[in-house]
C-alpha positions in Angstrom: -7.0 2.9 -18.8 -8.2 5.3 -15.6 -11.6 3.7 -15.3 -9.5 0.3 -14.9 -7.1 1.9 -12.2 -9.9 3.6 -10.4 -11.8 0.0 -10.0 -8.5 -1.8 -8.9 -7.9 1.1 -6.4 -11.4 0.5 -5.2 -11.2 -3.3 -5.3 -8.0 -3.0 -3.0 -9.2 -0.5 -0.6 -12.5 -2.5 0.1 -10.6 -5.5 0.6 -7.9 -4.3 3.1 -11.1 -2.8 4.7 -12.7 -5.6 5.1 -9.7 -7.7 6.2 -8.9 -4.7 8.8 -12.6 -5.6 10.4 -11.4 -9.4 11.0 -10.5 -10.5 14.5 -7.4 -11.9 13.6 -3.9 -10.2 14.0 -2.5 -11.7 10.7 -5.8 -10.7 8.9 -5.3 -6.9 9.8 -2.2 -6.8 9.0 -2.5 -8.3 5.7 -5.9 -5.3 5.5 -3.5 -2.7 6.2 -1.0 -4.2 3.5 -3.9 -3.7 1.1 -5.2 -0.4 1.7 -1.3 1.0 1.8 -1.0 -0.6 -2.3 -3.9 1.6 -2.6 -2.8 4.6 -1.7 0.3 4.0 -3.2 -1.6 3.1 -6.6 -3.8 6.2 -6.3 -0.7 8.4 -5.7 1.4 6.8 -8.3 -1.5 7.8 -11.3 -1.8 11.2 -9.4 1.5 12.3 -11.6 -0.5 11.4 -15.0 -0.3 7.9 -16.7 2.4 8.3 -19.4 3.7 5.6 -21.7 7.6 5.6 -22.7 7.9 9.0 -21.2 11.1 9.6 -19.0 10.5 11.0 -15.5 13.6 13.3 -15.7 16.0 14.9 -18.7 19.6 16.0 -18.9 19.2 18.0 -22.0 20.6 21.7 -22.0 17.9 24.3 -23.1 14.6 25.0 -22.0 12.7 22.3 -20.7 8.8 20.9 -22.0 7.2 19.6 -18.6 4.4 18.3 -20.8 6.9 15.5 -22.6 7.9 14.0 -19.1 6.0 12.4 -16.3 6.0 14.2 -12.9 8.9 12.8 -10.8 7.3 13.6 -7.5 4.3 11.2 -7.1 7.0 8.2 -8.0 9.7 9.2 -5.6 6.6 9.6 -2.5 5.6 6.3 -3.5 9.0 4.8 -3.4 9.3 6.2 -0.1 6.1 4.7 0.9 6.9 1.1 -0.2 9.9 1.4 1.9 8.5 2.7 5.2 5.4 -0.1 4.5 7.9 -2.8 4.4 9.5 -1.7 7.6 5.9 -1.4 8.9 5.0 -4.4 8.1 8.4 -6.2 9.8 7.6 -4.5 12.9 3.5 -5.3 13.1 4.6 -9.1 12.5 7.4 -8.7 15.2 4.8 -7.3 17.6 1.9 -10.2 15.9 4.6 -13.3 16.8 5.4 -11.6 20.5 1.7 -11.3 21.2 1.3 -14.8 20.3 3.9 -16.0 22.4 2.4 -13.9 25.2 -1.3 -15.3 25.0 -1.0 -17.6 23.0 -3.9 -16.8 20.6 -3.6 -14.2 17.8 -6.8 -12.8 18.5 -7.3 -9.0 18.6 -9.7 -9.4 21.6 -7.7 -12.3 23.0 -10.6 -15.1 23.1 -10.8 -18.0 21.0 -13.3 -18.7 18.5 -14.7 -21.6 16.4 -13.7 -21.3 12.7 -16.6 -21.4 10.3 
């Protein structure tokens, strides 16, 4: 399971890097999103992988932390997802404004042939 997640994180991050290096603004935004998903997945699995284990408990008495998932990575990923949606919306607004002003969505402002 850990190997599959490590490969998935690597593929997501590599695809994100490849898209960030493209000259079109929309591809850069998609690359940033893929990289943020890879980082979110990495943070999420750092809290141990548990199946059918609760994150929190409301039971009296001493608590054995080995029986529960770590809630901190879950909270961090949830916060990162919300911030990622907000920044993506901001990027898209800037992209539309830039395209409206310059007439192109290339990063350097020059039109190129599409191969």
